[in-house]
Legacy VTK file of the C-alpha trace (Angstrom):
# vtk DataFile Version 3.0
C-alpha trace
ASCII
DATASET POLYDATA
POINTS 797 float
0.000 0.000 0.000
1.350 3.407 -0.920
2.236 5.522 2.117
0.770 8.712 0.646
-2.548 7.008 -0.083
-2.776 5.629 3.446
-1.849 9.022 4.906
-4.562 10.708 2.846
-7.125 8.099 3.880
-6.310 8.441 7.592
-6.383 12.239 7.413
-9.725 12.309 5.679
-11.240 9.706 7.999
-10.164 11.740 11.040
-11.533 14.925 9.502
-14.861 13.277 8.765
-15.130 11.741 12.212
-15.118 15.143 13.949
-17.326 16.969 11.466
-21.154 17.116 11.629
-22.622 17.850 8.224
-25.785 16.680 6.061
-27.084 13.846 3.943
-24.952 12.059 1.341
-25.206 13.497 -2.142
-25.689 10.412 -4.246
-24.526 11.064 -7.781
-26.459 9.659 -10.658
-24.248 8.965 -13.646
-24.202 5.192 -13.067
-24.155 2.992 -16.154
-27.117 0.721 -15.373
-28.708 -2.323 -16.945
-32.419 -1.659 -16.453
-33.709 -4.635 -18.394
-34.275 -6.794 -15.317
-36.445 -5.357 -12.599
-34.843 -7.445 -9.905
-31.194 -7.355 -10.952
-28.678 -5.103 -9.294
-27.284 -2.311 -11.470
-24.285 -3.246 -13.577
-21.822 -0.479 -12.797
-18.698 0.252 -14.759
-15.546 1.065 -12.873
-14.789 4.780 -12.593
-12.434 6.244 -15.108
-9.408 8.335 -14.207
-10.106 11.899 -13.147
-10.276 13.913 -16.345
-12.819 15.794 -18.446
-14.410 14.074 -21.415
-12.823 15.075 -24.684
-14.383 15.052 -28.111
-12.484 13.480 -30.970
-14.378 15.734 -33.414
-12.753 19.177 -33.320
-15.728 20.739 -35.039
-18.144 19.513 -32.367
-19.211 21.596 -29.387
-17.109 20.975 -26.279
-18.429 18.162 -24.131
-19.435 18.721 -20.521
-16.883 17.857 -17.874
-17.697 14.541 -16.200
-15.882 13.916 -12.945
-16.999 10.264 -12.992
-18.791 9.895 -9.691
-20.330 6.420 -9.824
-22.671 5.491 -6.973
-25.217 2.701 -6.574
-28.181 2.904 -4.198
-27.475 0.763 -1.145
-23.774 1.607 -0.908
-21.678 4.765 -0.571
-18.652 3.148 -2.194
-17.999 4.754 -5.571
-18.368 2.050 -8.195
-19.229 -0.427 -5.454
-21.801 -3.169 -5.186
-24.434 -3.825 -2.560
-25.085 -7.287 -1.106
-28.809 -6.478 -1.090
-31.158 -6.928 -4.055
-31.738 -3.791 -6.142
-34.822 -3.125 -8.277
-33.980 -0.684 -11.072
-36.711 0.909 -13.173
-35.351 3.210 -15.862
-37.008 5.951 -17.878
-37.309 3.665 -20.917
-39.230 1.074 -18.902
-41.483 3.803 -17.470
-42.348 4.854 -21.022
-42.818 1.301 -22.276
-45.336 0.467 -19.573
-47.324 3.693 -19.927
-46.781 5.083 -16.421
-47.681 8.753 -16.137
-46.181 9.460 -12.688
-43.922 7.865 -10.111
-46.915 6.922 -7.977
-48.037 4.511 -10.688
-44.474 3.194 -10.940
-44.131 2.309 -7.265
-47.611 0.775 -7.070
-46.603 -1.608 -9.867
-43.723 -3.038 -7.805
-44.806 -6.306 -6.120
-42.560 -5.670 -3.111
-44.426 -2.420 -2.398
-47.805 -2.178 -0.637
-50.367 0.340 -1.946
-51.702 1.044 1.535
-50.622 4.060 3.537
-50.762 7.428 1.810
-51.792 6.564 -1.738
-54.677 7.621 -3.972
-57.683 5.324 -3.872
-57.301 4.439 -0.182
-60.967 4.775 0.777
-63.036 4.983 3.957
-62.627 1.962 6.200
-59.014 1.256 5.275
-57.761 2.788 8.528
-58.739 -0.507 10.157
-55.343 -1.638 8.901
-53.540 1.216 10.637
-53.746 4.943 11.198
-51.502 5.634 8.206
-54.017 4.111 5.760
-55.477 7.532 4.981
-54.399 9.622 2.035
-54.046 12.885 3.931
-51.620 14.471 1.456
-53.316 13.323 -1.755
-49.980 11.932 -2.906
-48.200 8.590 -3.351
-45.834 7.152 -0.756
-43.704 4.010 -0.785
-44.550 1.278 1.707
-42.097 -1.583 1.179
-43.161 -4.942 2.641
-46.247 -3.210 4.093
-44.324 -2.064 7.163
-45.792 1.436 6.939
-44.846 4.549 4.960
-42.625 5.687 7.847
-40.513 2.509 7.596
-39.389 3.109 3.997
-36.799 5.784 3.276
-37.288 7.830 0.088
-34.462 9.897 -1.429
-34.185 12.326 -4.329
-30.697 12.151 -5.848
-29.570 10.661 -2.545
-31.047 13.411 -0.359
-33.882 13.167 2.144
-37.128 14.978 1.433
-39.476 16.408 4.062
-42.087 14.108 5.550
-45.720 14.684 4.555
-48.876 14.594 6.693
-48.663 12.830 10.063
-47.478 9.382 8.925
-44.045 10.549 7.687
-44.707 9.447 4.120
-42.861 11.097 1.214
-44.899 11.935 -1.894
-42.908 10.749 -4.923
-45.649 11.780 -7.365
-44.628 15.439 -6.969
-41.374 14.637 -8.817
-42.012 15.191 -12.550
-41.496 11.830 -14.219
-40.037 13.491 -17.349
-36.963 14.469 -15.302
-36.375 10.981 -13.881
-33.527 8.870 -15.213
-34.409 5.880 -13.035
-35.656 4.839 -9.646
-33.625 2.331 -7.639
-35.312 0.405 -4.834
-33.460 -1.690 -2.255
-36.115 -3.828 -0.486
-33.794 -4.660 2.404
-32.786 -3.019 5.669
-30.400 -0.141 5.003
-30.059 1.855 8.240
-26.329 1.105 8.379
-26.009 3.145 5.178
-28.798 5.738 5.450
-30.017 5.836 9.066
-33.556 5.975 10.416
-36.617 4.768 8.455
-34.811 2.336 6.127
-36.300 -0.798 7.724
-38.380 -2.029 4.807
-35.810 -0.550 2.454
-34.836 2.575 0.571
-35.857 4.092 -2.752
-33.714 6.626 -4.596
-35.179 8.718 -7.408
-32.294 9.651 -9.703
-32.719 12.601 -12.062
-31.479 12.917 -15.618
-28.066 14.531 -15.575
-27.617 15.657 -19.177
-30.769 16.624 -21.052
-30.520 18.633 -24.253
-33.461 20.413 -25.877
-37.099 21.052 -25.056
-39.919 18.525 -24.724
-43.581 19.394 -24.245
-46.339 16.861 -23.759
-49.975 16.390 -22.824
-52.091 13.427 -21.737
-55.853 12.984 -21.487
-57.643 9.992 -20.010
-60.505 8.684 -17.942
-62.148 5.635 -16.394
-64.625 4.020 -18.753
-67.086 3.431 -15.863
-67.031 7.127 -15.007
-64.873 9.529 -13.011
-61.123 10.099 -12.941
-61.066 12.268 -16.057
-57.404 13.222 -16.143
-55.580 16.107 -17.806
-51.791 16.384 -17.786
-49.446 19.007 -19.264
-45.659 19.022 -18.987
-42.645 20.870 -20.311
-38.987 19.918 -19.883
-35.971 21.923 -20.981
-32.298 21.254 -20.556
-28.882 22.020 -21.889
-25.247 21.111 -21.367
-22.097 23.122 -21.745
-18.393 22.430 -21.422
-18.418 22.447 -17.634
-21.946 21.433 -16.639
-25.598 21.152 -17.446
-29.101 21.685 -16.125
-32.645 20.396 -16.513
-35.867 22.243 -15.684
-39.263 20.517 -15.637
-42.753 21.736 -14.906
-46.039 19.855 -14.944
-49.707 20.447 -14.250
-51.994 17.498 -13.583
-55.653 17.360 -12.610
-58.236 14.614 -12.260
-61.869 14.371 -11.226
-62.892 12.190 -8.274
-64.551 8.804 -8.496
-67.758 8.796 -6.439
-69.403 5.728 -4.928
-72.510 6.150 -7.076
-70.333 5.685 -10.192
-69.680 2.014 -9.389
-72.356 -0.688 -9.141
-70.782 -2.397 -6.135
-70.701 0.809 -4.026
-74.204 2.079 -4.766
-75.308 1.300 -1.204
-72.724 3.590 0.421
-73.898 6.849 1.941
-73.539 9.695 -0.556
-71.524 11.537 -1.560
-68.479 9.361 -0.855
-65.282 9.308 -2.891
-63.461 6.144 -3.915
-60.603 8.094 -5.542
-59.806 11.680 -4.656
-59.921 14.649 -7.001
-56.565 16.227 -7.591
-54.878 19.327 -8.998
-51.068 19.273 -8.935
-48.550 21.886 -10.082
-44.906 20.986 -9.651
-41.549 22.204 -10.856
-38.027 20.831 -10.619
-34.588 22.296 -11.252
-31.338 20.301 -11.289
-27.905 21.785 -12.011
-24.367 20.446 -12.055
-21.404 22.755 -12.627
-17.691 21.968 -12.577
-15.500 24.474 -10.769
-12.152 23.725 -12.301
-11.017 20.170 -12.934
-11.544 18.750 -9.449
-14.678 20.310 -7.946
-18.310 20.010 -8.966
-21.356 21.822 -7.623
-24.816 20.172 -7.614
-28.117 21.860 -6.876
-31.537 20.202 -6.875
-34.708 22.169 -6.154
-38.313 20.924 -6.103
-41.550 22.797 -5.471
-45.126 21.557 -5.725
-48.649 22.663 -4.884
-51.471 20.151 -4.701
-55.213 20.543 -4.091
-57.063 17.285 -3.411
-60.718 16.646 -2.689
-62.447 13.784 -0.901
-65.804 13.224 0.770
-66.926 10.847 3.512
-70.631 10.372 4.195
-72.666 9.246 7.226
-76.424 9.110 7.819
-77.716 12.648 7.279
-74.312 14.328 7.030
-71.208 14.242 4.890
-67.730 15.729 5.218
-66.168 17.127 2.049
-62.428 17.651 2.533
-60.222 20.001 0.583
-56.513 19.561 1.242
-53.915 22.062 0.094
-50.362 20.725 0.182
-47.183 22.655 -0.537
-43.846 20.842 -0.723
-40.372 22.299 -1.247
-36.857 20.908 -1.282
-33.520 22.640 -1.756
-30.491 20.339 -1.843
-27.009 21.687 -2.693
-23.805 19.678 -2.618
-20.140 20.125 -3.434
-17.833 17.301 -4.486
-14.059 17.621 -4.567
-11.716 15.065 -6.112
-8.548 14.760 -4.052
-5.200 13.128 -4.790
-5.099 9.368 -4.525
-8.593 8.942 -6.070
-10.305 10.217 -2.918
-13.529 12.214 -3.032
-14.719 14.725 -0.444
-18.429 15.616 -0.387
-20.231 18.436 1.410
-24.012 18.317 1.121
-27.190 19.560 2.686
-30.943 19.541 2.197
-33.767 21.613 3.591
-37.372 20.589 3.017
-40.865 21.721 3.952
-44.263 20.103 3.618
-47.476 21.873 4.674
-50.991 20.394 4.563
-54.075 22.511 5.225
-57.316 20.534 5.513
-60.763 22.154 5.418
-63.519 19.705 6.352
-66.966 21.187 6.951
-69.905 19.046 8.067
-72.749 19.383 5.563
-76.351 18.279 6.013
-77.311 15.751 3.340
-80.930 16.929 3.279
-80.629 20.706 3.161
-76.965 21.401 2.526
-76.526 23.402 5.733
-72.956 23.677 6.990
-73.080 22.798 10.669
-69.368 22.833 11.444
-66.092 23.693 9.807
-63.116 21.571 10.730
-59.715 23.127 9.970
-56.655 20.926 10.370
-53.020 21.626 9.455
-49.891 19.466 9.402
-46.459 21.059 9.028
-43.190 19.187 8.542
-39.717 20.681 8.269
-36.428 18.872 7.716
-32.794 19.892 7.683
-29.812 17.670 6.948
-26.155 18.395 6.362
-23.155 16.133 6.068
-19.511 15.770 5.211
-18.241 12.528 3.728
-15.206 11.047 2.058
-14.607 7.987 -0.091
-11.536 6.425 -1.622
-9.094 3.490 -1.826
-7.193 2.153 1.176
-4.993 -0.530 -0.334
-4.941 -3.055 -3.160
-6.255 -6.586 -2.770
-6.009 -9.428 -5.312
-9.531 -8.679 -6.524
-9.119 -4.904 -6.711
-8.938 -1.847 -4.490
-10.249 -1.968 -0.943
-12.310 1.200 -0.552
-13.632 3.117 2.433
-16.516 5.579 2.751
-16.898 7.522 5.984
-18.692 10.612 7.131
-20.654 12.429 9.779
-23.596 14.776 9.857
-26.661 16.246 11.512
-30.391 15.781 10.939
-33.342 17.786 12.282
-37.112 17.373 11.933
-39.927 19.579 13.173
-43.657 18.716 13.238
-46.846 20.544 14.131
-50.445 19.325 14.042
-53.157 21.929 14.561
-56.928 21.596 14.808
-58.424 25.036 14.380
-56.243 27.268 16.540
-55.350 24.489 18.992
-52.042 22.655 18.741
-52.761 18.921 18.971
-49.141 17.851 18.586
-45.929 19.776 18.240
-42.281 19.027 18.706
-38.955 18.398 17.071
-36.077 15.980 17.164
-32.469 16.103 16.115
-29.634 13.644 15.804
-25.938 13.558 15.039
-24.590 10.627 13.090
-21.370 9.051 11.874
-20.892 6.144 9.500
-18.242 4.029 7.821
-18.460 1.485 5.013
-15.767 -0.860 3.747
-15.593 -2.860 0.525
-13.066 -5.695 0.231
-12.731 -7.390 -3.205
-10.843 -10.550 -2.261
-11.007 -12.373 -5.602
-11.562 -11.018 -9.098
-12.003 -12.593 -12.557
-8.425 -11.720 -13.498
-7.043 -14.258 -11.008
-8.595 -17.253 -12.830
-9.294 -19.212 -9.627
-11.411 -22.283 -10.271
-14.850 -22.095 -8.655
-14.365 -18.482 -7.549
-14.714 -15.840 -10.201
-15.584 -13.118 -7.697
-15.559 -12.865 -3.909
-16.262 -9.587 -2.209
-16.950 -8.711 1.433
-18.775 -5.593 2.555
-19.303 -4.047 5.948
-20.965 -0.891 7.219
-21.871 0.663 10.547
-23.686 3.828 11.522
-24.279 5.467 14.881
-27.015 8.030 15.451
-27.191 9.944 18.698
-30.559 11.673 19.011
-32.869 12.927 21.710
-34.581 9.512 21.420
-31.345 7.764 22.404
-28.272 6.345 20.702
-28.620 3.643 18.049
-25.856 1.714 16.281
-26.738 -0.307 13.197
-24.204 -2.635 11.505
-24.523 -4.495 8.214
-22.348 -7.261 6.780
-22.509 -8.726 3.306
-20.863 -11.105 0.892
-20.969 -11.256 -2.917
-19.784 -14.500 -4.500
-19.742 -15.700 -8.107
-18.547 -19.223 -8.831
-18.460 -18.365 -12.533
-19.722 -15.746 -14.960
-23.234 -17.256 -14.997
-24.196 -17.080 -11.309
-23.942 -14.582 -8.464
-24.823 -15.130 -4.829
-25.378 -12.218 -2.462
-26.170 -12.382 1.240
-26.491 -9.748 3.933
-27.201 -9.439 7.631
-27.887 -6.184 9.356
-29.776 -4.130 11.877
-32.075 -1.214 11.113
-34.177 1.199 13.109
-36.883 3.812 12.897
-37.054 6.777 15.224
-40.483 7.447 16.799
-42.616 9.747 14.687
-43.169 13.177 16.142
-46.921 12.535 16.261
-46.249 9.477 18.414
-44.018 11.427 20.765
-45.789 14.751 21.047
-49.542 14.198 20.575
-51.522 15.909 23.330
-52.333 13.818 26.392
-56.056 13.004 26.663
-58.241 11.400 29.333
-61.706 10.035 28.559
-64.219 9.128 31.266
-66.325 6.087 30.262
-68.872 3.766 31.861
-66.982 0.625 32.906
-69.443 -1.455 30.880
-67.771 -0.073 27.745
-64.804 -2.353 28.458
-66.455 -5.427 29.950
-69.156 -6.828 32.195
-69.136 -7.666 35.909
-69.182 -4.188 37.432
-72.017 -2.117 38.933
-74.000 0.080 36.544
-72.464 3.265 37.954
-68.886 1.986 37.753
-66.559 4.018 35.511
-63.135 3.771 33.895
-60.526 6.246 32.714
-58.953 5.839 29.268
-55.639 7.629 28.642
-54.406 8.502 25.167
-51.771 10.617 23.445
-48.084 10.662 22.778
-45.144 9.456 24.837
-42.011 11.642 24.700
-39.879 8.807 26.096
-40.552 6.365 23.261
-37.552 4.379 22.081
-36.652 3.705 18.452
-38.140 0.683 16.723
-35.520 -2.006 16.005
-35.173 -4.615 13.275
-32.821 -7.431 12.411
-32.745 -8.207 8.694
-31.431 -11.074 6.564
-31.449 -11.427 2.806
-29.933 -13.814 0.282
-30.125 -13.612 -3.507
-29.153 -15.965 -6.302
-28.805 -14.274 -9.701
-28.569 -16.113 -13.020
-27.063 -14.191 -15.968
-25.586 -16.708 -18.397
-22.899 -15.561 -20.796
-24.386 -17.806 -23.474
-27.683 -15.877 -23.268
-26.658 -12.261 -22.636
-30.271 -11.075 -22.743
-31.364 -13.335 -19.853
-31.323 -12.217 -16.206
-33.110 -13.824 -13.275
-32.882 -13.404 -9.513
-34.367 -15.276 -6.565
-34.289 -13.513 -3.177
-35.147 -14.699 0.323
-35.680 -12.117 3.050
-36.458 -12.127 6.769
-37.196 -9.185 9.089
-37.547 -9.452 12.849
-39.089 -6.096 13.775
-39.338 -5.375 17.512
-40.342 -2.517 19.812
-42.858 -1.334 17.222
-44.796 1.682 18.411
-48.562 1.517 18.553
-51.613 2.363 20.616
-52.055 -1.057 22.259
-55.853 -1.167 22.641
-57.105 -2.459 19.322
-60.718 -2.706 20.534
-62.225 -1.606 23.867
-64.906 -4.339 23.875
-64.065 -7.224 26.167
-60.911 -5.454 27.335
-61.361 -6.383 31.015
-60.194 -9.918 31.652
-58.283 -10.206 28.397
-54.689 -11.233 29.274
-53.374 -9.569 26.118
-54.004 -6.149 27.634
-53.066 -6.923 31.240
-49.987 -4.677 31.066
-52.101 -1.681 30.066
-54.915 -1.871 32.656
-54.506 -0.795 36.304
-57.484 -1.983 38.372
-58.738 -0.286 41.542
-56.544 2.798 41.163
-56.094 5.042 44.172
-57.232 8.647 44.074
-53.568 9.657 44.004
-52.970 7.474 40.951
-55.998 9.001 39.231
-54.844 12.501 40.070
-51.393 11.743 38.651
-52.933 10.374 35.450
-55.148 13.431 35.021
-52.428 15.911 35.882
-50.544 15.383 32.660
-53.553 15.611 30.328
-54.486 18.611 28.224
-57.939 17.360 27.158
-60.625 15.687 29.291
-63.764 14.127 27.768
-66.728 12.899 29.817
-68.992 10.227 28.301
-70.549 9.143 31.577
-73.122 11.954 31.870
-72.335 12.744 35.497
-69.441 14.673 37.082
-66.161 12.837 37.577
-66.190 10.742 40.734
-62.874 9.145 41.700
-64.613 6.639 43.996
-66.444 5.114 41.016
-63.340 4.529 38.868
-62.514 0.824 38.732
-59.663 0.942 36.213
-57.228 3.203 34.385
-56.593 2.024 30.824
-53.382 3.286 29.223
-53.748 3.525 25.421
-50.903 5.970 24.882
-48.284 5.154 22.267
-45.880 2.525 23.555
-43.030 0.303 22.321
-44.882 -2.995 22.540
-45.439 -4.721 19.231
-43.336 -7.295 17.411
-43.647 -8.222 13.750
-41.991 -11.026 11.824
-41.835 -10.626 8.052
-40.336 -13.094 5.601
-40.800 -14.338 2.083
-39.288 -14.693 -1.362
-39.010 -12.489 -4.451
-38.491 -13.736 -7.984
-37.702 -11.452 -10.884
-36.247 -11.763 -14.333
-36.139 -10.641 -17.919
-35.225 -12.100 -21.278
-34.450 -9.816 -24.203
-33.872 -11.224 -27.682
-34.118 -10.220 -31.306
-37.085 -11.606 -33.200
-37.434 -10.895 -36.901
-37.137 -7.156 -37.505
-37.714 -6.228 -33.893
-36.839 -7.022 -30.290
-38.968 -8.817 -27.695
-38.422 -8.384 -23.961
-40.198 -10.563 -21.428
-39.876 -9.371 -17.849
-41.643 -9.716 -14.546
-41.436 -9.840 -10.805
-43.322 -11.707 -8.077
-43.265 -11.549 -4.294
-44.549 -13.951 -1.656
-44.955 -12.373 1.780
-45.725 -13.759 5.234
-46.019 -11.456 8.225
-47.294 -11.834 11.778
-47.713 -9.482 14.711
-47.955 -9.780 18.482
-49.006 -6.674 20.403
-47.579 -7.912 23.701
-45.396 -10.749 24.916
-48.515 -12.456 26.304
-50.226 -12.538 22.923
-49.824 -15.260 20.327
-48.749 -13.882 16.935
-51.520 -13.397 14.402
-51.352 -12.976 10.642
-51.139 -9.592 8.970
-50.273 -10.534 5.380
-53.255 -11.961 3.575
-55.845 -10.158 5.732
-57.968 -7.080 5.041
-56.016 -3.828 4.735
-52.651 -5.555 4.952
-50.522 -6.771 2.017
-51.813 -9.713 0.010
-49.570 -12.746 0.355
-48.764 -13.000 -3.360
-48.220 -10.097 -5.742
-46.815 -10.215 -9.241
-46.451 -8.287 -12.483
-45.258 -9.995 -15.655
-45.479 -9.094 -19.325
-43.769 -8.481 -22.632
-42.547 -5.500 -24.648
-42.173 -5.518 -28.437
-39.965 -2.921 -30.144
-39.489 -2.355 -33.842
-38.083 0.919 -35.051
-40.006 3.685 -33.326
-42.929 1.411 -32.443
-43.345 -0.111 -28.973
-46.156 -2.347 -27.709
-46.428 -3.789 -24.209
-48.831 -6.054 -22.348
-48.517 -6.760 -18.610
-50.581 -8.828 -16.212
-50.950 -7.994 -12.522
-51.971 -10.497 -9.857
-52.853 -10.083 -6.203
-54.108 -12.955 -4.111
-57.283 -12.731 -2.049
-57.339 -11.493 1.543
-59.251 -12.755 4.574
-61.867 -10.737 6.432
-60.854 -11.404 10.040
-64.403 -10.731 11.276
-66.119 -13.615 9.448
-62.962 -15.464 8.264
-64.166 -15.359 4.660
-61.440 -15.083 2.028
-62.051 -12.873 -0.983
-61.184 -13.652 -4.571
-57.855 -12.854 -6.168
-57.503 -9.818 -8.440
-55.991 -10.133 -11.921
-55.747 -7.200 -14.335
-53.994 -6.482 -17.625
-52.343 -3.280 -18.819
-51.470 -2.468 -22.444
-49.551 0.375 -24.087
-48.936 1.288 -27.727
-46.311 3.939 -28.434
-44.833 5.356 -31.613
-41.897 7.755 -31.778
-41.089 9.233 -35.169
-37.463 9.837 -34.222
-35.245 12.522 -35.729
-36.488 13.719 -39.135
-36.157 16.733 -41.370
-39.784 17.837 -41.120
-42.385 18.966 -38.586
-43.033 15.353 -37.506
-39.520 14.997 -36.090
-39.281 13.580 -32.539
-43.041 13.303 -32.139
-44.283 10.576 -29.759
-47.847 9.242 -29.601
-49.059 6.863 -26.919
-52.286 4.983 -26.215
-52.454 3.244 -22.849
-55.046 1.196 -20.970
-54.923 -0.085 -17.391
-57.200 -2.908 -16.232
-57.985 -3.644 -19.844
-60.738 -6.188 -19.017
-62.391 -3.829 -16.498
-62.096 -6.157 -13.496
-63.999 -4.994 -10.387
-62.327 -5.445 -6.980
-63.269 -8.421 -4.757
-65.908 -7.476 -2.180
-66.384 -8.176 1.518
-69.258 -7.583 3.940
-69.165 -4.216 5.719
-70.985 -3.241 8.914
-71.106 0.459 8.027
-72.305 1.974 4.759
-69.697 4.690 5.261
-66.981 2.189 4.402
-66.134 0.935 0.913
-67.002 -2.786 0.568
-63.589 -3.770 -0.820
-59.974 -3.636 0.335
-58.858 -0.339 -1.176
-55.258 -0.854 -0.029
-54.860 -3.901 -2.286
-57.446 -3.463 -5.047
-58.529 -0.499 -7.120
-62.005 0.811 -7.932
-60.780 2.644 -11.041
-61.665 -0.166 -13.432
-60.606 0.264 -17.049
-58.652 3.498 -17.521
-57.743 4.664 -21.020
-55.420 7.555 -21.825
-53.843 9.136 -24.885
-50.711 11.265 -24.849
-48.612 13.194 -27.331
-45.210 14.803 -26.855
-42.785 16.707 -29.051
-39.056 17.228 -28.628
-36.962 20.002 -30.184
LINES 1 798
797 0 1 2 3 4 5 6 7 8 9 10 11 12 13 14 15 16 17 18 19 20 21 22 23 24 25 26 27 28 29 30 31 32 33 34 35 36 37 38 39 40 41 42 43 44 45 46 47 48 49 50 51 52 53 54 55 56 57 58 59 60 61 62 63 64 65 66 67 68 69 70 71 72 73 74 75 76 77 78 79 80 81 82 83 84 85 86 87 88 89 90 91 92 93 94 95 96 97 98 99 100 101 102 103 104 105 106 107 108 109 110 111 112 113 114 115 116 117 118 119 120 121 122 123 124 125 126 127 128 129 130 131 132 133 134 135 136 137 138 139 140 141 142 143 144 145 146 147 148 149 150 151 152 153 154 155 156 157 158 159 160 161 162 163 164 165 166 167 168 169 170 171 172 173 174 175 176 177 178 179 180 181 182 183 184 185 186 187 188 189 190 191 192 193 194 195 196 197 198 199 200 201 202 203 204 205 206 207 208 209 210 211 212 213 214 215 216 217 218 219 220 221 222 223 224 225 226 227 228 229 230 231 232 233 234 235 236 237 238 239 240 241 242 243 244 245 246 247 248 249 250 251 252 253 254 255 256 257 258 259 260 261 262 263 264 265 266 267 268 269 270 271 272 273 274 275 276 277 278 279 280 281 282 283 284 285 286 287 288 289 290 291 292 293 294 295 296 297 298 299 300 301 302 303 304 305 306 307 308 309 310 311 312 313 314 315 316 317 318 319 320 321 322 323 324 325 326 327 328 329 330 331 332 333 334 335 336 337 338 339 340 341 342 343 344 345 346 347 348 349 350 351 352 353 354 355 356 357 358 359 360 361 362 363 364 365 366 367 368 369 370 371 372 373 374 375 376 377 378 379 380 381 382 383 384 385 386 387 388 389 390 391 392 393 394 395 396 397 398 399 400 401 402 403 404 405 406 407 408 409 410 411 412 413 414 415 416 417 418 419 420 421 422 423 424 425 426 427 428 429 430 431 432 433 434 435 436 437 438 439 440 441 442 443 444 445 446 447 448 449 450 451 452 453 454 455 456 457 458 459 460 461 462 463 464 465 466 467 468 469 470 471 472 473 474 475 476 477 478 479 480 481 482 483 484 485 486 487 488 489 490 491 492 493 494 495 496 497 498 499 500 501 502 503 504 505 506 507 508 509 510 511 512 513 514 515 516 517 518 519 520 521 522 523 524 525 526 527 528 529 530 531 532 533 534 535 536 537 538 539 540 541 542 543 544 545 546 547 548 549 550 551 552 553 554 555 556 557 558 559 560 561 562 563 564 565 566 567 568 569 570 571 572 573 574 575 576 577 578 579 580 581 582 583 584 585 586 587 588 589 590 591 592 593 594 595 596 597 598 599 600 601 602 603 604 605 606 607 608 609 610 611 612 613 614 615 616 617 618 619 620 621 622 623 624 625 626 627 628 629 630 631 632 633 634 635 636 637 638 639 640 641 642 643 644 645 646 647 648 649 650 651 652 653 654 655 656 657 658 659 660 661 662 663 664 665 666 667 668 669 670 671 672 673 674 675 676 677 678 679 680 681 682 683 684 685 686 687 688 689 690 691 692 693 694 695 696 697 698 699 700 701 702 703 704 705 706 707 708 709 710 711 712 713 714 715 716 717 718 719 720 721 722 723 724 725 726 727 728 729 730 731 732 733 734 735 736 737 738 739 740 741 742 743 744 745 746 747 748 749 750 751 752 753 754 755 756 757 758 759 760 761 762 763 764 765 766 767 768 769 770 771 772 773 774 775 776 777 778 779 780 781 782 783 784 785 786 787 788 789 790 791 792 793 794 795 796
């Protein structure tokens, strides 16, 4: 090992270890094979530090490219991750007719459409408080662990949380500016910190875009509703030392109402099955070289969304109008140092504000009897300093180290009218290190070992919720050029949400009969609710193993089989799932204090900010037979495991090319609220992920013509009330696209597209509901849209 290289590495590592600055700026000029949805990106090794040079002296000077090569799931430049990586590129997005990133993520079998997503209708909150589309947007929810347990990045930077469930709305990012989205459905807290329990998704923007593209799309559901209008414009340019891209879009759609579908005619009216929406968003991304060794990056995103829903009850309905404004500003500076080391300074500041107006309107006369005003505000700030480079040379290549430190801050406020229902902030300092050791490479010609690589990472976060250290170890092994085996073990965590920590303390005075029989008629009980500032982080232990098949004899074939297991403990929840039969149930023994003294009652009431009396008589401490504690607590344990299978086969056929690709996921998950409770199934039950999800299809390309057909399958789910299992849900999507390409006339670079989702107009499986307020189908797994047809046209200059 060269002494100067080691000295540089030690100096940088020491500098990073004592510095506290923001989130890693993940560069996006990776050379990626996006033909297989489940295959990890194929990344070329970085070139030597030098600007690109044109061999044509008459051509315009090419932009400087400082060759930062980063893959989601690792901070090592040009490195590999031992976790599976799902890569969906811009070409695939076009081929399958997706109009926004929300549609993209909902097509991924490893992602659950519950949480904050359009189409999540009344009644879905039975699966969890987050199953409400407060923001009107689309949030990732890998493995169905909740939108707060999946980390979403834009060019490697954190965005502000939205609403109260800490979801991030990816549909505000204009899809025309997206180069690809990379999803790692595996624990990644050792690399990225809190939230990355189910995994991490990184939306990577186009780096070099030249020209102007304008486009429009019009569509609607053939059964009525969801008339959609989209307009977009994208402009970009490059110069000798940099480039930029600017994108703006305006999208609107009408709601789908319950009276527009036969199977929801009995619901109280007016009720929405899919919200109305009006979105305006803009994005700006710049990279500029400052000399030969420094590059500046700046990403900025701004969006405004108005969404409309309605929920109806007997004699009254509640129309909701939600105004959401989201902003992100993320600068970074990368410096290339001697010895192939890179120093990165980066930061990100984000805001998300939701204002909800929800009057109560009489169904009969239209009188407004109340006006509910609710607001959620989220702020985030992150800054970081990191370094990456080689340490020494091993037989398989250079051993490389990435290390850094930084600071993260989040602020949250929930207001109802003028009253603050929850408000607080949290901050943390963090430090991380990651090591990549290529022990054997193809050049060594060792029989049975073409490639052997070890990876290791560790991250420590010290926040006001405590200190958490999360390691991750991995191995990548290829016996020959046809097979690759990857395995990883790690720990991940999620900090408590600010709603869980800082919700106002409440006390509700109930008749004891509400919770069980056996007490006098005048007996009462006290129910406590609200946040718990002393909550600890949720913890997870994760395993994954993948076998990839990519035979040299069939270069167009890629397939990958992945096994995963997550042991998720100390999950935060309100422990009382149902008050009925609470007394005497051993599951809730830890949360019920019988025969409380007057001093204990006084202590419980002293910390509350809201008191509600449902007894009808003044509070009488002598009548209270129990105090029930339903405040947020670290109590639940979930076990999640399953297998993923993905693959693609691309081959020439006649004058064109046929690509067959698909992905499937089998999921099992159980939960136990307390140690005394036997685990019960989540996956395969109402409002939780279906056990089996898949998407498979084919794409035909010939010249400028593209045709695709994809089938989607979701297995049936069980209604836990009557134990009836619903039918499975199979739909087909088709897209026809024609691009004229470059020509010498007005038809040059004109693209036309006709797309249809749920081509056979399949209705969702139904289940019996006890309230006509609720939709009679599982809106987290199945859609009420039916057949949706759209036509789009775009032109590039």
